C-alpha positions in Angstrom: 35.0 4.1 14.4 35.1 1.8 11.2 31.8 0.5 9.7 32.2 -2.6 7.8 29.0 -4.6 8.2 25.4 -3.5 7.7 22.3 -5.1 8.7 19.0 -5.2 6.9 15.6 -6.5 8.7 13.5 -8.2 6.3 11.3 -10.7 8.5 8.1 -8.8 9.2 5.3 -10.3 7.2 4.6 -7.3 5.0 8.5 -7.4 4.3 8.5 -10.7 2.8 7.9 -9.3 -0.8 8.3 -5.7 -0.6 12.0 -5.6 -1.0 11.6 -7.8 -4.0 9.0 -5.3 -5.7 10.5 -3.6 -9.2 11.6 -0.1 -9.8 13.6 1.9 -12.0 16.7 3.8 -10.6 17.3 7.3 -11.5 19.7 6.5 -14.1 17.2 4.7 -15.9 18.2 0.9 -14.6 15.5 -1.8 -13.5 16.3 -2.6 -10.1 14.7 -4.1 -7.0 14.0 -2.4 -3.9 16.5 -4.9 -1.7 19.2 -3.3 -4.8 18.5 0.0 -3.8 18.7 -0.8 -0.2 22.1 -2.6 -0.9 23.4 0.0 -3.1 23.0 2.6 0.0 24.8 0.2 2.2 27.8 -0.7 -0.4 28.3 3.1 -0.8 28.6 3.8 2.8 31.3 1.3 2.9 29.9 -1.9 4.0 31.4 -4.8 2.7 29.6 -7.5 4.5 25.5 -7.4 4.6 23.5 -9.5 6.8 20.0 -9.9 6.0 17.3 -10.9 8.6 14.7 -12.5 6.8 11.2 -15.1 7.4 12.4 -18.9 7.5 13.1 -20.1 4.0 13.3 -16.3 1.9 17.2 -16.8 1.7 17.1 -18.1 -1.7 14.4 -15.5 -3.0 16.6 -12.7 -1.6 19.8 -13.8 -2.9 18.1 -13.6 -6.7 17.1 -10.1 -6.2 20.3 -8.8 -4.7 22.1 -8.4 -8.3 25.6 -7.7 -8.1 25.9 -7.7 -4.4 24.4 -11.0 -3.7 28.1 -12.6 -2.9 28.3 -9.7 0.3 25.1 -11.5 1.7 24.7 -13.3 4.8 20.9 -14.5 5.7 19.8 -15.0 9.2 16.2 -16.5 9.8 13.7 -14.8 12.7 11.7 -18.0 13.3 9.3 -17.3 16.6 9.3 -13.7 15.6 9.3 -11.0 18.8 9.0 -7.9 16.7 11.5 -5.2 15.1 14.1 -5.1 18.1 14.1 -9.0 18.1 14.8 -9.6 14.4 17.8 -6.9 14.7 19.4 -8.4 17.9 19.4 -12.0 15.4 22.5 -10.6 13.7 24.3 -10.4 17.2 26.5 -12.8 16.3 27.2 -11.3 12.5 28.4 -8.1 14.0 30.3 -9.3 16.8 31.8 -6.5 18.9 31.3 -3.8 16.3 29.7 -1.2 15.4 27.5 -1.3 12.0 25.0 0.3 9.7 21.5 -0.9 10.0 18.6 -0.1 7.5 15.1 -1.4 7.1 14.0 -3.3 3.8 10.9 -1.4 3.1 12.3 1.9 2.6 13.6 3.8 -0.7 16.1 6.6 0.1 16.9 9.9 -2.6 19.6 11.8 -1.6 19.6 15.4 -2.0 23.5 15.9 -1.3 26.8 14.5 -3.4 26.8 11.7 -0.8 24.1 9.0 -0.3 22.2 8.9 2.8 23.7 6.1 4.4 26.9 7.4 3.6 26.0 10.7 5.4 25.2 8.6 8.4 28.4 6.5 8.7 30.5 9.9 8.0 28.6 11.3 11.2 29.1 8.2 13.5 32.8 7.7 12.6 33.4 11.2 13.3 31.7 11.5 16.3 32.4 7.8 17.5 28.4 7.2 18.7 25.5 5.8 17.6 23.5 8.1 14.9 20.4 7.7 13.6 18.9 9.6 10.4 15.8 11.6 11.0 13.5 13.7 8.8 11.2 16.7 9.9 7.7 15.0 9.9 4.6 16.5 10.0 2.3 15.8 13.0 -0.1 13.7 10.9 2.4 11.1 10.4 3.2 10.5 14.0 1.5 7.4 14.2 3.9 5.6 11.5 7.6 6.4 12.8 9.4 6.4 16.3 10.0 10.0 17.2 13.2 11.7 18.9 13.3 14.2 21.7 16.6 16.4 21.3 18.4 19.6 21.1 20.5 21.0 18.9 24.3 19.7 18.7 26.9 22.5 18.6 26.8 25.0 15.4 25.5 22.5 12.9 21.8 22.7 12.1 21.0 19.3 11.2 22.7 17.5 14.0 21.1 17.1 17.3 21.7 15.4 20.7 19.0 12.9 21.3 17.7 12.3 25.1 14.7 10.1 24.5 13.1 8.4 21.7 9.2 7.2 21.6 7.4 4.7 19.2 4.5 6.0 17.5 3.9 8.8 19.9 0.5 10.2 20.1 0.5 13.7 19.6 0.0 14.8 22.9 2.9 12.9 24.0 5.0 14.7 21.3 3.7 18.1 22.0 4.8 17.5 25.8 7.9 15.6 25.3 9.8 15.9 21.9 9.1 19.4 20.7 12.8 20.0 18.8 13.6 23.9 18.7 13.9 25.2 15.5 11.3 23.0 13.5 8.6 24.2 11.9 5.0 24.1 14.1 3.7 20.9 14.8 6.7 19.1 13.1 9.0 16.6 14.7 12.3 14.9 14.2 10.8 11.1 13.0 13.5 8.3 12.4 14.0 7.3 8.8 15.1 3.7 9.4 18.7 4.3 9.0 21.3 3.9 11.7 24.6 3.5 12.9 24.2 1.5 16.1 27.0 0.2 18.7 27.5 -2.5 20.9 26.2 -1.0 23.5 22.5 -0.9 21.8 22.8 -4.6 21.1 23.3 -5.0 24.6 20.2 -3.3 25.3 18.0 -5.8 23.2 19.6 -8.6 24.5 18.6 -7.1 28.4 15.1 -6.2 26.9 14.6 -10.0 25.1 15.9 -11.5 28.4 13.2 -9.5 30.7 10.3 -9.9 28.8 8.3 -12.2 26.5 6.4 -9.9 24.5 7.7 -7.9 21.9 10.9 -6.1 21.5 11.2 -2.7 19.7 14.0 -0.9 18.4 12.9 2.5 19.5 13.0 1.6 23.5 16.3 0.2 23.1 17.5 3.6 21.7 15.8 5.2 24.6 17.8 3.5 26.9 21.1 3.6 25.1 20.3 7.5 25.0 20.4 7.4 29.0 24.0 5.7 28.6 26.2 6.9 25.4 26.3 9.6 23.3 23.5 9.5 20.5 23.0 11.9 18.0 20.0 12.3 15.1 21.1 13.8 11.8 18.4 15.3 10.0 19.8 13.8 6.0 19.5 15.7 3.3 17.5 13.3 1.8 13.7 12.0 1.3 12.5 8.6 2.5 9.6 6.6 0.9 7.8 3.6 2.5 7.1 1.1 -0.1 4.9 -0.7 2.3 2.5 2.1 2.6 -0.8 2.9 0.5 0.6 4.0 -2.9 4.0 3.7 -1.8 5.5 1.8 -4.3 4.0 4.3 -6.8 5.4 7.3 -4.8 8.4 5.8 -4.6 8.9 5.4 -8.2 7.8 8.7 -9.1 10.1 10.3 -6.7 13.3 7.9 -8.3 12.0 9.3 -11.5 11.8 13.0 -11.1 14.9 13.0 -9.3 16.5 11.0 -12.3 18.0 11.6 -15.9 14.3 11.0 -17.4 12.5 13.6 -15.2 11.5 16.1 -18.0 10.0 13.0 -20.1 8.2 11.6 -17.1 6.6 15.1 -16.0 5.6 15.1 -19.6 4.3 12.2 -19.3 2.3 13.0 -15.9 0.9 16.2 -17.5 -0.6 14.1 -20.7 -1.8 11.5 -18.2 -3.6 14.1 -15.7 -5.2 15.6 -19.1 -6.6 12.3 -20.9 -7.8 11.0 -17.5 -10.0 14.3 -16.1 -7.7 14.5 -13.3 -7.9 18.2 -13.7 -11.6 18.3 -13.2 
């Protein structure tokens, strides 16, 4: 399986400005959140990248894409019908090929020599199937993520065969259907907004769009795909940070700084800040 294209979804109302926010990466370089996501795509081997945006947003995104601007194609999502519908707008761009998909409101920090997206692409290329990045997640965070039911695959402790996907399950539903052997108590495998998807997944999305006038969710399409083709989850050696949640941009910046070359300076500044603001009281 060769992955040459990537698709980034950025058409939701709160994603209109989030990817344009400024951060400082691990090397001390100012970058937009969009640039960090594009770096992930390019590091994973993507040569062309499609960004799904609100009508009229393409020019602003181009200015925020840095050195990757010439790789971008924009597709507008008019009359939006959900996340799955946004992704399906890229069907002509990806054609009949597998592709990398990332959301635009997450920052990823790898704890490996390979970037997060590259880890996912490498497994998909080896196994020739759908692969989703997942992260072990506490039960209280279930309302924010799609969650997979799965069993460990082969001899690896970080790869799972997926049998179901549920969007934002209740704790009761998760306990009944989504417990994965080997995880800590009250922890589940939640989607990290990073996937390698096949033409089969796009086919399912098309079927769902034709079958209903309601909102289309990627989780529903992934669940259906798991019944039709091999689907793996990879517990990536990485952490994800949602810049759209409360203090999400702050937490993302701190994570980048504490995993970068200025770690010691940032720790010293934080200790001084806590001391001078009475944070320890």
